[in-house]
DSSP file (Angstrom, degrees, kcal/mol; ACC not computed):
  #  RESIDUE AA STRUCTURE BP1 BP2  ACC     N-H-->O    O-->H-N    N-H-->O    O-->H-N    TCO  KAPPA ALPHA  PHI   PSI    X-CA   Y-CA   Z-CA
    1    1 A X     >        0   0    0      0, 0.0     4,-1.9     0, 0.0     3,-0.5   0.000 360.0 360.0 360.0 -61.2   22.5    5.1   32.7
    2    2 A X  H  >  +     0   0    0      1,-0.3     4,-2.2     2,-0.2     5,-0.1   0.827 360.0  55.8 -59.0 -35.4   21.0    1.8   31.5
    3    3 A X  H  > S+     0   0    0      1,-0.2     4,-2.4     2,-0.2    -1,-0.3   0.898 106.3  50.7 -69.2 -37.5   17.4    3.2   32.1
    4    4 A X  H  > S+     0   0    0     -3,-0.5     4,-2.9     1,-0.2    -1,-0.2   0.918 110.0  50.8 -67.1 -34.7   18.1    6.3   29.7
    5    5 A X  H  X S+     0   0    0     -4,-1.9     4,-2.6     2,-0.2    -1,-0.2   0.922 109.4  49.4 -64.2 -40.9   19.4    3.9   27.0
    6    6 A X  H  X S+     0   0    0     -4,-2.2     4,-2.4     2,-0.2    -1,-0.2   0.922 113.4  47.6 -60.6 -45.2   16.2    1.7   27.3
    7    7 A X  H  X S+     0   0    0     -4,-2.4     4,-2.4     2,-0.2    -2,-0.2   0.909 110.0  51.5 -63.4 -44.9   14.0    4.9   27.1
    8    8 A X  H  X S+     0   0    0     -4,-2.9     4,-2.5     1,-0.2    -1,-0.2   0.929 112.0  47.9 -61.7 -42.2   16.0    6.2   24.1
    9    9 A X  H  X S+     0   0    0     -4,-2.6     4,-2.0     1,-0.2    -2,-0.2   0.922 111.2  49.5 -63.6 -43.3   15.5    2.7   22.3
   10   10 A X  H  X S+     0   0    0     -4,-2.4     4,-2.0     1,-0.2    -1,-0.2   0.865 112.9  47.3 -62.7 -39.5   11.9    2.7   23.1
   11   11 A X  H  X S+     0   0    0     -4,-2.4     4,-2.8     2,-0.2    -1,-0.2   0.915 111.9  49.4 -71.2 -41.1   11.5    6.3   21.7
   12   12 A X  H  X S+     0   0    0     -4,-2.5     4,-1.8     1,-0.2    -1,-0.2   0.886 112.6  49.0 -65.3 -40.4   13.5    5.5   18.5
   13   13 A X  H  X S+     0   0    0     -4,-2.0     4,-2.3     2,-0.2    -1,-0.2   0.848 111.2  49.6 -63.8 -40.4   11.2    2.3   18.0
   14   14 A X  H  X S+     0   0    0     -4,-2.0     4,-2.2     1,-0.2    -2,-0.2   0.898 111.4  49.6 -76.3 -39.2    8.1    4.4   18.5
   15   15 A X  H  X S+     0   0    0     -4,-2.8     4,-2.2     2,-0.2    -2,-0.2   0.884 111.1  48.8 -62.9 -33.8    9.4    6.9   15.9
   16   16 A X  H  X S+     0   0    0     -4,-1.8     4,-2.5     2,-0.2    -2,-0.2   0.898 111.7  48.2 -73.5 -40.6   10.2    4.3   13.4
   17   17 A X  H  X S+     0   0    0     -4,-2.3     4,-2.2     2,-0.2    -1,-0.2   0.870 110.9  51.1 -67.6 -30.5    6.8    2.6   13.8
   18   18 A X  H  X S+     0   0    0     -4,-2.2     4,-2.7     2,-0.2    -2,-0.2   0.916 111.6  47.4 -69.5 -40.0    5.0    6.0   13.4
   19   19 A X  H  X S+     0   0    0     -4,-2.2     4,-2.1     2,-0.2    -2,-0.2   0.901 112.0  49.7 -69.8 -35.3    6.9    6.8   10.3
   20   20 A X  H  X S+     0   0    0     -4,-2.5     4,-2.4     2,-0.2     5,-0.2   0.930 112.5  48.8 -58.6 -45.5    6.2    3.2    8.9
   21   21 A X  H  X S+     0   0    0     -4,-2.2     4,-2.5     2,-0.2    -2,-0.2   0.911 110.9  49.8 -60.7 -46.3    2.4    3.8    9.7
   22   22 A X  H  X S+     0   0    0     -4,-2.7     4,-2.6     2,-0.2     5,-0.2   0.943 111.3  48.1 -63.0 -46.6    2.4    7.2    8.1
   23   23 A X  H  X S+     0   0    0     -4,-2.1     4,-2.5     1,-0.2     5,-0.2   0.954 114.1  47.1 -54.7 -54.7    4.0    5.8    4.9
   24   24 A X  H  X S+     0   0    0     -4,-2.4     4,-2.6     1,-0.2    -1,-0.2   0.887 111.8  50.8 -59.9 -44.2    1.6    2.9    4.7
   25   25 A X  H  X S+     0   0    0     -4,-2.5     4,-3.3     1,-0.2    -1,-0.2   0.922 110.4  50.1 -62.6 -43.8   -1.4    5.2    5.3
   26   26 A X  H  X S+     0   0    0     -4,-2.6     4,-1.6     1,-0.2    -2,-0.2   0.882 110.9  46.5 -61.4 -42.6   -0.3    7.4    2.6
   27   27 A X  H  X S+     0   0    0     -4,-2.5     4,-1.2    -5,-0.2    -1,-0.2   0.890 112.8  52.2 -67.9 -38.9    0.1    4.6    0.1
   28   28 A X  H >< S+     0   0    0     -4,-2.6     3,-0.6    -5,-0.2    -2,-0.2   0.947 111.1  45.9 -64.1 -49.0   -3.3    3.2    1.2
   29   29 A X  H 3< S+     0   0    0     -4,-3.3    -1,-0.2     1,-0.2    -2,-0.2   0.828 106.9  57.8 -65.6 -24.8   -5.0    6.6    0.6
   30   30 A X  H 3< S-     0   0    0     -4,-1.6     3,-0.4    -5,-0.2    -1,-0.2   0.812  96.8-173.0 -72.7 -27.2   -3.3    7.1   -2.7
   31   31 A X    <<  -     0   0    0     -4,-1.2    -1,-0.1    -3,-0.6    -2,-0.1   0.035  31.7 -92.9  72.7-175.6   -4.9    3.8   -3.7
   32   32 A X  S    S-     0   0    0     -4,-0.1     2,-0.4    -3,-0.1    -1,-0.2  -0.234  86.8 -45.3-138.5  54.8   -4.4    1.7   -6.9
   33   33 A X        -     0   0    0     -3,-0.4     2,-0.5     3,-0.0    -2,-0.0  -0.604  67.1-139.0 126.6 -76.4   -7.1    2.9   -9.3
   34   34 A X        +     0   0    0     -2,-0.4     2,-0.2     0, 0.0    -3,-0.0  -0.976  68.5  19.4 121.3-127.8  -10.4    3.2   -7.7
   35   35 A X  S    S-     0   0    0     -2,-0.5     2,-0.1     1,-0.1     3,-0.1  -0.580  79.3-124.9 -82.3 142.1  -13.6    2.1   -9.4
   36   36 A X        -     0   0    0     -2,-0.2    -1,-0.1     1,-0.1    -3,-0.0  -0.444  36.4 -89.8 -82.0 163.7  -13.1   -0.4  -12.3
   37   37 A X        -     0   0    0      1,-0.1    -1,-0.1    -2,-0.1     0, 0.0  -0.357  26.2-150.0 -75.7 151.2  -14.5    0.4  -15.8
   38   38 A X  S    S+     0   0    0     -3,-0.1     2,-0.2     3,-0.0    -1,-0.1   0.591  77.1  56.6 -94.9 -13.8  -18.1   -0.8  -16.4
   39   39 A X  S    S+     0   0    0      2,-0.0     2,-0.1     0, 0.0    -2,-0.0  -0.692  91.0  26.3-109.9 169.9  -17.6   -1.2  -20.1
   40   40 A X        +     0   0    0     -2,-0.2     2,-0.3     1,-0.1     0, 0.0  -0.448  60.9 119.5  89.5-159.9  -15.1   -3.1  -22.1
   41   41 A X        +     0   0    0     -2,-0.1     2,-0.1     2,-0.0    -1,-0.1  -0.658  68.9   1.9  99.7-145.3  -13.4   -6.3  -21.0
   42   42 A X        -     0   0    0     -2,-0.3     2,-0.3     0, 0.0    -2,-0.1  -0.416  57.6-177.4 -74.0 142.8  -13.6   -9.7  -22.6
   43   43 A X        -     0   0    0     -2,-0.1     2,-0.2     0, 0.0    -2,-0.0  -0.984  33.8-104.2-138.5 153.7  -15.6  -10.5  -25.7
   44   44 A X        -     0   0    0     -2,-0.3     2,-0.3     1,-0.0     0, 0.0  -0.445  34.7-143.7 -76.1 140.2  -16.2  -13.8  -27.4
   45   45 A X        +     0   0    0     -2,-0.2     2,-0.3     5,-0.0    -1,-0.0  -0.793  20.1 179.2-105.9 149.7  -14.1  -14.2  -30.7
   46   46 A X    >   -     0   0    0     -2,-0.3     3,-1.7     0, 0.0     4,-0.1  -0.981  46.0 -13.6-144.5 160.5  -15.4  -16.0  -33.8
   47   47 A X  G >  S+     0   0    0     -2,-0.3     3,-1.6     1,-0.2     4,-0.2  -0.252 127.2   6.4  62.4-131.8  -14.1  -16.8  -37.2
   48   48 A X  G >  S+     0   0    0      1,-0.3     3,-0.9     2,-0.2    -1,-0.2   0.659 120.4  71.9 -70.2 -15.3  -10.9  -15.0  -38.4
   49   49 A X  G <  S+     0   0    0     -3,-1.7    -1,-0.3     1,-0.2    -2,-0.2   0.679  81.9  71.3 -75.4 -13.9  -10.4  -13.4  -35.0
   50   50 A X  G <         0   0    0     -3,-1.6    -1,-0.2     1,-0.3    -2,-0.2   0.714 360.0 360.0 -79.8 -14.9   -9.4  -16.7  -33.4
   51   51 A X    <         0   0    0     -3,-0.9    -1,-0.3    -4,-0.2    -2,-0.1   0.457 360.0 360.0 -71.8 360.0   -6.0  -16.6  -35.2
């Protein structure tokens, strides 16, 4: 009886880890943007633009 409960616990833990890994993998593949833009960005201000 105890052995079956331990096996069930291990199986549930393995399923939970598998689901978490799947979600983490999907989020990682989805990414957060990709290649940053090559133009634009910061530029030096002068004169009236400083206000």
